[in-house]
MIMIDO-752667 format. One record per residue: residue in one letter; x, y, z of N, C-alpha, C in turn. Coordinates in steps of 0.001 Angstrom, whole numbers, padded with zeros to 6 digits, always signed. Example, Ala and Ser with C-alpha at 12.3 -4.5 7.8 and 13.67 -1.06 7.14 Angstrom:
% residues 2
A+013190-005690+007800+012300-004500+007800+013200-003300+007800
S+012850-002250+007080+013670-001060+007140+012900+000030+007870
***
This chain:
% residues 145
M+094935+017043-086718+095589+015851-086201+097077+016132-086073
R+097635+015677-084953+099053+015887-084660+099771+014544-084670
K+100961+014539-085267+101765+013318-085336+103215+013661-085014
V+103833+012775-084224+105234+012931-083846+106046+011897-084608
L+107041+012362-085350+107969+011461-086033+109099+011106-085079
D+109456+009837-085027+110662+009467-084292+111826+009434-085286
A+113024+009258-084771+114208+009246-085642+114145+008108-086639
W+113614+006953-086228+113507+005807-087128+112732+006194-088376
A+111606+006867-088192+110747+007242-089325+111478+008180-090279
L+112148+009188-089737+112826+010145-090608+114034+009526-091297
L+114762+008672-090591+115899+007990-091225+115432+007040-092329
A+114325+006351-092107+113782+005477-093154+113419+006293-094386
Y+112863+007469-094171+112516+008367-095280+113779+008814-096018
L+114761+009271-095268+116003+009764-095889+116762+008660-096613
N+116656+007433-096115+117346+006294-096729+116487+005573-097765
E+115312+006119-098030+114385+005585-099030+114033+004123-098766
E+113794+003797-097503+113405+002447-097111+111887+002324-097188
L+111446+001401-098021+110007+001209-098204+109497+000159-097228
P+108256+000272-096787+107212+001227-097167+107271+002540-096398
A+108144+002628-095390+108172+003799-094516+108443+005099-095261
A+109355+005085-096227+109696+006313-096943+108477+006904-097649
D+107697+006059-098285+106485+006554-098958+105486+007106-097951
W+105372+006449-096810+104430+006876-095773+104807+008260-095254
V+106099+008445-094938+106565+009735-094431+106411+010804-095509
D+106674+010452-096751+106482+011405-097844+105027+011882-097885
T+104093+010970-097718+102673+011333-097696+102372+012248-096514
L+102940+011938-095351+102728+012783-094173+103279+014190-094393
L+104447+014285-095010+105029+015601-095309+104140+016392-096269
E+103589+015714-097261+102673+016381-098199+101419+016860-097468
Q+100883+016035-096576+099702+016429-095805+100016+017642-094922
A+101200+017655-094333+101602+018792-093503+101744+020053-094348
D+102307+019922-095546+102433+021071-096452+101079+021660-096808
R+100066+020798-096912+098708+021258-097239+097938+021716-095999
G+098552+021593-094825+097898+022010-093597+096870+021018-093066
E+096890+019798-093572+095923+018783-093155+096290+018145-091818
I+097572+018084-091516+098048+017529-090246+099179+018420-089745
Q+099502+018256-088467+100660+018936-087902+101691+017875-087546
L+102879+018004-088108+103978+017081-087803+104898+017745-086790
L+105339+016942-085833+106238+017416-084795+107402+016447-084654
M+108509+016965-084151+109653+016111-083876+110458+016755-082764
N+110828+015954-081783+111615+016453-080675+113036+016738-081128
M+113619+017810-080596+114973+018198-080982+115993+017109-080660
V+115759+016325-079619+116671+015217-079297+116656+014194-080433
N+115477+013903-080981+115376+012949-082085+115970+013510-083369
I+115853+014804-083562+116502+015443-084715+118019+015305-084568
G+118504+015505-083359+119928+015309-083094+120372+013880-083365
E+119498+012927-083055+119818+011522-083341+119966+011302-084847
V+119064+011859-085636+119150+011735-087091+120454+012369-087571
Y+120761+013548-087047+121975+014259-087442+123218+013401-087180
Y+123350+012880-085950+124576+012137-085647+124662+010838-086438
R+123524+010211-086684+123566+008964-087473+123991+009243-088909
L+123513+010337-089478+123931+010703-090835+125418+011060-090860
A+125868+011803-089854+127287+012176-089798+128162+010939-089672
K+127713+009987-088883+128507+008772-088652+128478+007838-089857
S+127305+007649-090465+127187+006673-091554+127546+007257-092919
R+127399+008542-093075+127698+009171-094370+128814+010189-094218
S+128460+011386-093744+129481+012421-093548+128879+013582-092769
E+129767+014386-092202+129330+015593-091500+128629+016544-092468
A+129112+016595-093704+128483+017458-094709+127043+017014-094987
R+126825+015706-095060+125460+015193-095291+124553+015526-094116
A+125072+015414-092908+124299+015742-091722+123950+017231-091690
T+124898+018062-092048+124657+019507-092089+123616+019843-093153
A+123696+019204-094293+122704+019425-095352+121310+018987-094884
F+121260+017867-094156+119976+017424-093599+119393+018511-092714
W+120184+019055-091798+119691+020064-090862+119201+021308-091601
E+119938+021734-092598+119518+022906-093377+118200+022634-094097
D+118064+021454-094691+116815+021086-095368+115670+020933-094373
F+115961+020333-093227+114929+020085-092223+114244+021380-091800
Q+115029+022430-091665+114491+023705-091199+113508+024337-092186
T+113455+023822-093401+112514+024355-094390+111238+023515-094472
T+111153+022434-093686+109975+021568-093714+108878+022131-092818
Q+107724+021502-092901+106599+021872-092052+106609+021106-090726
I+107710+020465-090395+107804+019737-089135+108164+020728-088032
R+107299+020810-087019+107545+021722-085900+108522+021077-084932
I+109568+021796-084591+110579+021313-083659+110062+021515-082234
V+110088+020432-081463+109674+020478-080065+110942+020479-079214
P+111123+021506-078389+112311+021543-077541+112216+020522-076417
A+113287+020397-075654+113328+019438-074544+113522+020181-073221
P+112436+020747-072699+112550+021402-071385+112715+020362-070284
N+113052+020821-069093+113323+019914-067973+112201+018907-067736
E+110967+019351-067766+109829+018462-067521+109798+017305-068515
L+110056+017600-069789+110050+016555-070807+111250+015617-070637
I+112379+016165-070246+113568+015346-070013+113304+014334-068900
L+112691+014787-067831+112390+013873-066724+111347+012833-067121
Q+110361+013231-067923+109372+012253-068371+110022+011209-069275
A+110892+011646-070171+111613+010706-071031+112453+009751-070184
A+113074+010272-069133+113883+009429-068251+112998+008383-067561
R+111787+008768-067185+110862+007805-066567+110500+006691-067547
W+110235+007062-068813+109896+006031-069812+111089+005125-070073
K+112272+005697-070112+113481+004901-070330+113695+003920-069175
A+113417+004355-067962+113566+003481-066802+112541+002352-066810
R+111398+002599-067401+110297+001633-067376+110340+000644-068537
Y+110840+001066-069689+110782+000240-070902+112169+000076-071527
P+112383-001035-072248+113692-001277-072889+113804-000549-074232
I+113774+000771-074164+113915+001597-075367+115129+002497-075182
S+115612+003043-076291+116744+003962-076187+116283+005262-075521
Y+117236+005996-075002+116914+007273-074368+116287+008222-075389
A+116802+008247-076606+116226+009104-077643+114793+008676-077968
D+114536+007370-078037+113170+006895-078269+112239+007342-077152
A+112749+007397-075931+111935+007858-074808+111493+009305-075005
F+112307+010113-075677+111914+011491-075975+110783+011537-077001
A+110836+010660-077991+109745+010610-078968+108444+010223-078271
L+108514+009237-077394+107332+008794-076657+106805+009906-075758
A+107679+010524-074977+107262+011602-074073+106660+012771-074851
T+107222+013064-076009+106703+014155-076833+105310+013822-077346
A+105122+012605-077836+103805+012206-078342+102757+012289-077235
I+103100+011838-076057+102147+011876-074947+101849+013321-074552
R+102889+014117-074395+102703+015523-073987+101899+016318-074999
E+102140+016051-076279+101476+016799-077348+100140+016179-077762
N+099751+015092-077075+098507+014382-077412+098483+014052-078907
A+099569+013430-079344+099773+013152-080766+100016+011661-080983
T+099883+011261-082221+100177+009882-082626+101673+009754-082884
L+102277+008714-082346+103694+008445-082578+103841+007667-083872
V+104589+008202-084820+104813+007566-086115+106175+006889-086080
T+106163+005550-086204+107402+004786-086112+107253+003431-086789
G+108371+002826-087038+108414+001442-087490+109481+000705-086692
D+109928+001334-085627+110982+000789-084781+110403-000304-083893
P+110824-001552-084079+110285-002657-083277+110498-002493-081777
D+111458-001664-081371+111685-001432-079946+110470-000809-079259
F+109607-000164-080032+108428+000475-079448+107278-000499-079176
L+107292-001663-079753+106146-002567-079615+105830-002939-078163
P+106818-003274-077329+106469-003552-075926+105912-002330-075201
V+106367-001154-075588+105886+000078-074971+104411+000268-075273
I+104054+000093-076527+102675+000318-076934+101749-000696-076261
K+102222-001921-076100+101413-002924-075396+101199-002513-073943
G+102210-001899-073338+102117-001478-071946+101362-000180-071751
L+101226+000591-072807+100528+001879-072747+099433+001916-073812
P+098347+001206-073589+097316+001119-074630+096687+002453-075009
G+096810+003468-074163+096232+004772-074486+097081+005601-075428
V+098279+005127-075750+099179+005865-076640+098914+005431-078079
A+098618+006391-078925+098356+006078-080328+099676+005928-081072
M+099775+004861-081865+100965+004624-082674+100541+004347-084105
E+101228+004969-085026+101027+004715-086452+102241+003928-086929
W+102029+002651-087215+103122+001767-087588+103434+001919-089068
I+104692+002268-089385+105077+002457-090785+106189+001506-091203
G+106525+000587-090336+107560-000381-090660+106994-001578-091384
R+107845-002563-091543+107397-003800-092182+106360-004465-091294
Q+105324-004960-091895+104269-005599-091130+104772-006834-090391
T+105760-007529-090951+106289-008716-090277+106963-008361-088959
D+107563-007156-088860+108159-006736-087599+107086-006629-086535
R+105989-006018-086890+104915-005824-085917+104234-007153-085575
L+103942-007938-086578+103264-009198-086330+104114-010178-085552
G+105430-010112-085791+106323-011017-085092+106416-010708-083607
Q+106050-009497-083205+106135-009102-081813+104801-009221-081080
E+103724-009405-081797+102410-009427-081144+102042-010814-080679
***
């Protein structure tokens, strides 16, 4: 099974926001045991980096990147084809450009998108064939349905 983490999921984990942090921790353990494959687009990794640098410090962001490279999360690059697909999703849905990369990556990799970002809820309703694993607060999801 393949799962794509978006920046929201990884930031929730790093900031120890429950229940998402526990969920991501479980996914990381499963990946370490080889039970699942975790993926993350480099654009979304960059989003995590800049948010950490802005909210905490450049040193914290650099430490994140060094630690990230030792995880079992496979980095997915952003070739031209994926960039254009992300741009199409951004044009179609009210999501951030970085979120569009997470969506495009999940679709391209035939993977489940792991998120708790409420911005994705209209997307998932519009794309019923896209698998989403919701790790945010249940009230966020229920309030949008």
